[in-house]
PAGU-124630 format. One record per residue (C-alpha): z, y, x. Coordinates in pm, 1 decimal, always signed. Each point is the difference from the previous one (the first is absolute). Example, Ala and Ser with C-alpha at 12.3 -4.5 7.8 and 13.67 -1.06 7.14 Angstrom:
2
c3|c2|c1
+780.0|-450.0|+1230.0
-66.0|+344.0|+137.0
//
This chain:
488
c3|c2|c1
+23806.8|+17867.8|-8226.9
-97.7|+275.2|+237.1
-125.8|+319.7|-158.0
-275.7|+32.6|+260.5
-277.7|-142.8|-210.9
-256.6|+38.1|+277.9
+198.5|-246.5|+209.6
+93.9|-222.7|-294.0
-347.8|-59.3|-141.2
-243.3|+40.7|+289.4
-38.2|-376.2|+49.6
+10.2|-76.1|-373.8
-281.8|+247.7|-67.5
-218.8|-134.7|+280.5
+45.5|-363.7|-101.4
-66.9|+85.0|-365.6
-329.1|+172.3|+82.9
-123.8|-292.1|+206.5
+87.6|-248.2|-271.8
-161.0|+225.0|-261.8
-312.0|-8.0|+216.8
+7.0|-380.1|-10.2
+21.1|+0.3|-380.0
-281.1|+255.4|-26.3
-207.5|-227.3|+226.2
+70.2|-299.6|-224.4
-90.5|+197.9|-312.2
-327.1|+139.0|+137.4
-105.8|-335.8|+145.9
+84.9|-193.1|-315.5
-194.5|+245.4|-213.5
-290.7|+31.2|+241.5
-104.6|-364.1|-40.8
-10.7|+36.9|-379.9
-106.3|+354.2|-72.2
-374.0|-55.1|-44.6
+65.5|-266.4|-261.9
+249.8|+221.2|-182.3
-161.8|+345.6|+10.0
-328.4|-25.5|+190.3
-342.1|+59.2|-147.2
-19.2|-365.7|-110.1
+374.4|-31.3|-55.5
+200.4|-58.3|-314.7
+53.7|+371.3|-70.1
-232.0|+204.1|+227.3
+172.6|+318.4|+111.8
-321.4|+200.3|-52.3
-0.8|-86.3|-371.6
+370.6|+72.0|-36.6
-30.8|+342.4|+163.6
-302.9|+85.9|-213.0
+185.8|-96.0|-316.5
+306.8|+200.1|+103.2
-209.6|+305.4|+88.5
-176.5|-12.0|-337.7
+332.4|+35.4|-179.6
+169.3|+261.7|+220.5
-75.2|+318.8|+187.1
+108.1|+122.2|+341.1
+351.1|-134.1|-66.0
-138.2|-348.7|+65.5
+66.2|+57.1|+369.6
+370.4|+44.0|-77.6
+33.6|-285.3|-246.8
-211.7|-239.8|+206.4
+50.4|+106.2|+363.0
-234.6|-207.1|+214.9
-237.8|+63.6|+287.1
-261.2|-208.8|-178.1
-101.3|+301.2|-207.2
-193.7|+87.2|+319.1
-153.3|-342.5|+57.7
+58.6|-314.1|-204.7
-230.4|-239.3|+185.3
+101.8|-347.4|+115.3
-6.4|+128.1|+357.5
+245.7|+275.3|-95.3
+238.1|-252.5|-158.2
-8.8|-228.3|+303.8
+20.1|+297.4|+234.4
+313.6|+128.2|-173.2
+169.6|-337.3|+39.5
-105.6|-16.4|+366.9
+112.3|+355.2|+80.0
+326.3|-68.1|-181.6
+56.5|-302.4|+220.2
-64.2|+209.7|+312.3
+244.6|+265.9|-120.9
+255.1|-275.2|-64.0
-40.8|-128.9|+355.6
+58.8|+351.2|+136.5
+321.7|+19.8|-203.0
+106.3|-339.5|+136.7
-39.9|+110.7|+362.0
+135.4|+350.5|-55.9
-311.5|+197.6|+91.3
-103.9|+314.9|-193.0
+254.8|-116.4|-254.8
+0.9|+295.2|-238.0
-377.8|+18.8|-24.5
-21.9|-378.3|-42.2
+258.4|+10.3|-280.5
-198.1|+266.8|-185.1
-320.7|-196.7|+47.4
+153.4|-328.0|-119.4
+150.8|+163.7|-309.1
-322.0|+177.9|-101.7
-212.6|-310.9|+51.7
+232.8|-235.7|-185.3
+36.7|+249.9|-285.6
-379.3|+15.7|-21.7
-27.2|-378.8|-8.3
+285.4|-19.3|-248.8
-198.7|+205.2|-250.4
-331.5|-163.9|+90.2
+119.4|-352.4|-79.5
+173.4|+55.1|-332.2
+131.8|-219.1|-160.5
+22.3|-235.3|+297.2
+222.3|+235.9|+200.6
+203.8|+125.1|-293.4
+322.0|-165.9|+118.1
+341.5|+103.3|+122.5
-44.7|-119.8|+357.5
-300.1|+229.5|+30.5
+188.7|+303.4|-131.7
+306.5|-90.9|+208.8
-213.8|-5.6|+313.1
-154.0|+334.7|-91.3
+334.4|+162.2|-77.4
+151.0|-134.9|+322.7
-305.1|+108.0|+196.0
+10.1|+350.8|-145.6
+366.9|+45.5|+91.5
-69.3|-134.9|+348.5
-236.8|+290.9|+65.7
+304.9|+230.8|-6.2
+235.7|-230.2|+190.0
+163.6|+128.6|+316.0
+317.7|-145.8|+153.8
+195.9|+320.5|-63.7
-99.7|+34.0|-366.7
+307.6|-87.7|-201.2
-185.7|+92.9|-321.0
-292.2|-240.0|+54.0
+234.9|-284.8|+89.1
+190.9|+64.7|-323.3
-331.9|+2.8|-188.0
-76.4|-345.8|+136.7
+338.1|-116.4|-131.4
-83.9|+163.9|-334.3
-328.0|-195.3|-4.1
+175.5|-329.4|+74.6
+262.8|+76.2|-263.2
-264.4|+70.2|-265.6
-198.4|-310.5|+89.8
+300.7|-226.3|-40.5
+190.0|+176.6|-279.6
-306.5|+60.4|-216.8
-88.1|-368.5|+28.1
+339.1|-90.6|-144.0
+0.1|+280.5|-255.2
-338.4|-106.9|-134.3
+132.3|-350.6|-61.5
+280.4|+136.7|-216.6
-200.7|+269.2|-179.0
-275.3|-248.1|-90.7
+244.3|-197.6|-215.3
-153.8|-323.5|+126.2
+227.8|-289.8|-106.1
-93.4|-189.8|+315.1
+194.5|+256.4|+206.4
+280.0|+75.5|-244.7
+48.0|-373.9|-58.2
-23.5|-77.0|+374.6
-286.0|-247.1|-49.0
-274.5|+189.4|+190.6
+4.9|-231.0|+302.7
-29.2|-306.0|-223.8
-373.3|+77.6|-20.2
-65.9|+260.9|+273.7
-87.3|-239.2|+282.3
-249.4|-181.5|-221.1
-160.6|+301.4|-169.5
-15.5|+250.7|+288.4
-358.1|+103.8|+80.1
-57.3|-208.1|+315.0
+277.7|-253.0|+70.2
+49.2|-153.1|+343.8
+115.1|-360.4|+70.1
+368.4|+97.6|+26.5
-16.0|+134.5|-356.7
-56.3|-355.9|-127.1
+321.9|-119.6|+165.5
+206.8|+300.1|-111.6
-123.4|-48.4|-357.3
+175.3|-338.8|+1.6
+343.3|+152.0|+74.8
+281.1|-41.4|-257.7
-5.5|+245.0|-288.1
+343.5|+140.4|+87.8
-121.8|+93.7|+347.7
-313.1|+168.3|-135.1
+214.2|+199.9|-244.4
+226.7|+102.2|+284.7
-308.8|+116.7|+190.1
-111.0|+206.8|-299.9
+339.3|+168.9|-22.2
+1.2|+58.8|+375.8
-342.5|+163.7|-26.3
+128.4|+247.3|-258.2
+308.9|+75.2|+209.7
-203.9|+53.1|+316.0
-245.5|+229.0|-178.9
+249.5|+202.9|-204.3
+322.6|+16.5|+202.4
-96.2|-46.5|+364.2
-238.4|+302.8|+2.8
+294.6|+227.0|-88.5
+150.7|-92.7|+337.8
-296.5|+145.2|+188.8
+142.6|+353.9|-9.2
+355.5|-97.5|+95.9
+154.5|+3.1|+350.6
-133.7|-208.3|+285.9
+153.9|-341.3|-67.8
-92.6|+11.5|-368.1
-359.8|+83.5|+90.4
-11.4|-284.7|+248.9
+127.3|-239.6|-265.8
-263.2|+121.7|-245.5
-268.2|-45.2|+265.4
+97.5|-357.0|+90.8
+27.6|-109.0|-363.0
-340.1|+152.2|-77.1
-158.6|-157.3|+308.5
+148.4|-341.4|-82.0
-139.0|+11.8|-354.2
-342.9|+111.6|+122.6
-10.5|-294.2|+242.1
+75.1|-238.9|-287.5
-287.7|+153.5|-197.5
-233.4|-34.4|+300.4
+89.9|-368.3|+29.2
-64.1|-73.9|-369.0
-285.0|+237.8|-96.5
-337.4|+131.2|+114.6
+68.0|+370.3|-52.6
-213.7|+128.8|+289.3
+174.7|+266.7|+208.6
+227.8|+172.4|-253.2
+306.9|-196.4|+107.4
-72.9|+64.3|+368.4
-36.0|+372.0|-70.1
+327.4|-2.0|-195.0
+171.5|-155.5|+302.0
-154.5|+262.5|+228.1
+128.5|+278.3|-228.0
+349.7|-145.6|+40.1
-11.3|+123.1|+362.0
+101.0|+344.1|-126.4
+330.2|-139.9|-125.3
+86.9|-80.4|+363.5
+9.4|+226.5|+305.9
-91.6|-28.6|+366.5
+343.5|-126.2|+101.5
-31.6|-294.7|-239.2
-360.2|-75.9|+96.9
+75.5|+7.1|+372.3
+245.1|-284.9|-51.0
-279.9|-236.4|-102.3
-289.0|+131.7|+212.8
-14.8|-64.6|+376.7
+63.0|+316.8|+200.7
-346.0|-6.8|+158.3
-167.9|-33.1|-339.9
+214.2|+280.6|-144.2
-107.6|+228.2|+284.1
-366.9|-91.9|-44.4
+6.1|+60.4|-373.7
+215.5|+312.0|-5.3
-171.3|+313.9|-130.3
-148.2|+198.2|+287.5
-131.8|+323.5|-153.5
-309.9|+132.0|+170.9
-249.3|+267.3|-95.7
-275.4|-261.3|+28.6
+109.3|-197.3|-305.4
+112.2|+296.5|-204.0
+348.1|-141.5|-45.8
+209.1|+267.3|+167.8
+313.4|+100.5|-183.5
-139.4|+335.0|-114.2
-325.1|-142.2|-139.4
+118.7|+20.4|-361.2
+129.3|+341.9|-113.0
+332.7|-3.6|-178.3
-136.4|+173.6|-308.9
-260.6|-277.0|-35.2
+267.2|-266.9|+19.4
+215.7|+189.2|-249.4
-290.9|+30.4|-244.7
-77.1|-368.8|+48.6
+359.9|-93.0|-78.9
+6.7|+213.9|-313.9
-322.2|-154.4|-132.6
+91.5|-359.7|+79.0
+357.6|+17.7|-124.8
-101.5|+178.3|-322.3
-296.4|-227.6|-69.5
+202.9|-309.2|+85.8
+274.8|+104.7|-239.9
-256.0|+56.7|-276.6
-148.0|-343.8|+67.2
+347.6|-149.1|-38.8
+39.8|+185.2|-329.6
-336.9|-126.0|-127.2
+89.3|-355.8|+88.1
+348.5|+14.9|-152.5
-111.9|+164.2|-326.1
-353.7|-143.1|-29.7
-124.4|+355.1|-62.7
-263.8|+201.5|+181.9
+90.1|+345.1|+129.3
-181.6|+255.5|-223.1
-163.3|+334.1|+79.0
-66.3|+150.0|+340.1
+268.5|-210.4|+164.3
-175.6|-314.1|-117.7
-336.5|+131.1|+121.2
+137.6|+73.9|+347.3
+172.1|-338.3|+7.4
-332.0|-166.9|-74.5
-161.8|+188.3|+288.0
+274.2|-114.5|+235.8
-58.5|-354.7|-122.6
-376.5|+31.1|+50.1
+63.1|+60.9|+368.8
+267.0|-276.8|+1.8
+253.8|+236.4|+152.6
+266.3|-114.4|-248.9
-36.7|-314.3|-207.5
+168.4|-213.5|-262.8
+119.7|-345.7|+103.1
+74.9|-283.3|-241.5
-29.6|-343.9|+155.3
-25.1|-268.7|-272.2
+165.2|+205.3|-277.4
-89.3|-277.9|-243.4
-38.9|-367.9|+74.9
-278.0|-201.4|-154.7
+111.9|-349.0|-93.2
-328.0|-187.5|+35.4
-280.6|-19.1|+250.9
-348.8|+28.2|-149.9
-286.4|-58.4|+240.9
-368.3|+58.8|-68.8
-274.4|-230.6|+118.8
-348.5|+151.6|+25.2
-296.3|-234.3|-32.7
-372.1|+59.9|+22.5
-298.3|-186.9|-138.6
-378.4|+5.1|-7.2
-37.2|-178.0|-334.6
+333.0|+41.9|-183.9
+66.3|-375.6|+30.4
+90.2|-69.6|+360.6
+266.8|+236.1|+133.9
+107.9|+60.5|+357.8
+330.0|+175.8|+85.0
+45.4|+292.4|+234.5
+297.2|-47.4|+233.2
+229.5|+276.0|+115.8
+150.9|+19.6|+346.3
+367.7|+36.9|-74.5
+96.5|-13.7|-367.4
+107.5|-336.0|-153.1
-311.4|-198.0|-75.6
-15.7|-367.9|+96.7
+309.4|-199.0|-99.3
+57.0|-180.0|+330.6
-54.6|+300.9|+228.5
+316.8|+134.0|+156.6
+72.3|+370.1|-58.2
-70.1|+205.5|+310.4
+190.5|+239.2|+223.4
-222.3|+309.0|+10.6
+233.8|+291.6|+80.2
-51.1|+267.1|+116.2
-360.2|-23.3|-123.6
-62.8|+134.0|-352.3
-288.8|-183.1|-173.4
-81.4|+257.8|-264.4
-222.6|-205.9|-229.7
+230.5|-302.6|-15.4
+299.7|+223.1|-62.8
-176.3|+198.1|-270.7
-100.5|-318.2|-183.5
+366.8|-55.4|-84.6
+0.3|+309.6|-221.4
-310.4|-69.3|-210.3
+182.5|-206.8|-262.9
+301.7|+231.8|-13.0
-155.2|+312.5|-153.0
-341.4|+100.0|-143.3
-26.9|+296.5|+237.9
-79.2|-245.6|+281.2
-293.7|-157.3|-184.0
-263.9|+269.2|+81.4
+9.9|-55.5|+377.7
-6.7|-376.7|-61.3
-314.9|+44.6|-207.6
-152.5|+193.3|+292.8
+97.1|-287.6|+230.4
-179.3|-248.9|-226.2
-309.9|+219.9|-9.5
+0.7|-2.1|+381.7
+10.2|-380.7|-10.0
-300.4|+0.1|-234.5
-180.3|+203.3|+266.9
+127.3|-235.7|+272.7
+116.8|+308.6|+191.2
+49.2|-109.1|+363.8
+287.3|+240.1|+64.6
+188.3|-111.9|-313.0
-56.2|-372.4|+45.2
+119.3|+40.5|+360.9
+344.4|+67.0|-148.2
+1.2|-354.5|-141.0
+75.1|-332.7|+164.3
-300.2|-172.0|-155.4
-306.9|+134.1|-177.8
-183.2|-296.3|-156.1
-317.3|+209.6|-18.2
-4.6|+111.0|+363.8
-355.7|+7.2|+130.7
-133.4|-71.3|-348.9
-103.0|+192.1|-306.7
+294.1|+165.9|-176.2
+141.6|-175.1|-308.4
-140.1|+85.9|-342.1
+331.8|-54.6|-177.8
+367.4|+43.1|+77.3
+300.0|-153.0|-168.2
+367.8|+89.7|+45.8
+264.0|-259.2|-85.1
+373.6|+63.5|-12.3
+269.6|-240.9|+118.1
+377.6|+6.6|+0.9
+127.8|-97.1|+343.9
+339.4|-146.2|+95.3
+146.4|-119.0|+325.5
+38.8|-376.0|+3.8
+351.3|-139.5|+36.5
+92.9|-210.2|+306.6
-57.9|-330.3|-179.2
-346.4|+98.9|-122.7
-98.7|+139.2|+335.4
+106.2|-318.5|+177.7
-197.1|-207.4|-249.5
-318.9|+210.8|-14.4
+6.1|+216.1|+311.1
-60.1|+306.4|-218.8
+176.6|+333.3|+38.0
-116.8|+113.0|-343.6
-67.2|-138.7|-344.1
-196.1|+188.9|-261.4
-62.2|+8.4|-372.5
-335.8|+108.7|-145.2
+23.1|+297.9|-236.1
-369.4|+40.1|-79.4
-243.1|+289.8|+58.4
+128.4|+337.1|+116.6
-74.4|+186.0|-323.2
+24.2|+371.6|+94.5
-350.9|-30.8|+143.5
-278.5|-12.9|-260.7
-195.0|-284.3|+160.5
+319.1|-206.1|+39.4
+64.3|-17.7|-376.3
-279.4|-252.7|-44.9
-167.4|-206.8|+271.5
-349.5|+139.3|+59.7
-286.5|-205.3|-141.8
-266.2|-110.4|+244.0
-332.2|+181.5|-19.6
-290.7|-236.1|-59.8
//
């Protein structure tokens, strides 16, 4: 590999930025059509109430621990405006105009939305996009340090995912049985997941072992010479494509593939891109877009590298030891995390073995009940699972977690209260609101079911993709412990 990094990574850097712009555009657009229902004034968790509660329990440091532009204005128009401006910034990144300014704008806006929509944006694809977007602000084609930091990010993403599976002690991973249930219990399966779930057990166990190998061993190759890096990139890309085909994990797998660009160089990329396209995409630094090679001072890049490498190493230590960093170091690490500059990644560290779905029903009299229907999560037995990537339906995804841990119950209670108010922005997140255009229900009931994929014989006989077993009321909610009595 040539030592002239400006020549080696000019095309790689330009293509990466354009593809990052595409992913930013997907993220802002996907969130924009949901944000009023999630965090608007009539949403599930209004951002105005969350900011007021946070301010009541903290002083001026709240701006550091909850960095968001919505401290200035938390109206519905501000939320929608942030998503719209973020989409415009993403388009500018895609076309390579005013790139540096657009990258700063996109990062600040998505960080603001990230904190505004907690817990609906509290996921690893959101922090991965923010961390990638922050690094991209400092990217120039002659910056060897920033390119190495992108490799460090990709390494942590992949290696930490594998490390978390081992450190969790989950028998599903140590016993190589995780994929026996994964395709059935993942948050939002697609149709291919049904077919893969029917594969022989030996093949699913092989896939589990391959996952651990690809997450624990392959990342170590990312810092080796050229051919080793290329091998690591192709293996990672191949595995991400398999995940895309069998799962609805929004854009995280696409972004992982895009990050693999930094394991290649221009010479490798030019072999697969037409010459005319390579010339059109190649980085052309101009003062107009702020992307000239001297735009980022060396001391700033050096400081950036020191912070990211140190914080990333501490995150690895926390994950491996299951211990928080104490003292001032821990405080600074938390600040870095608040801005999503360096994050912890642990994709499916434990594997749940059963799929519990909640059905929400409303009633006027406590006798006749009508179900609410969701857009994407498993609901009706005969409906085929959907392909929805790269869209991220936040409510449907979050519903998967409610039965897993009590900490998810409070937002679910807020969601039910919004249904009792027949909130138009919240019910717009649903496929069917049985009380649309009517008075809101007087009572709600939540029933739990255990869902399983049907086998081929049952599906041929019934036409159903799912079968389910009634488990009774969802008891963590007070009004679900006993069916409400009608008021006379």
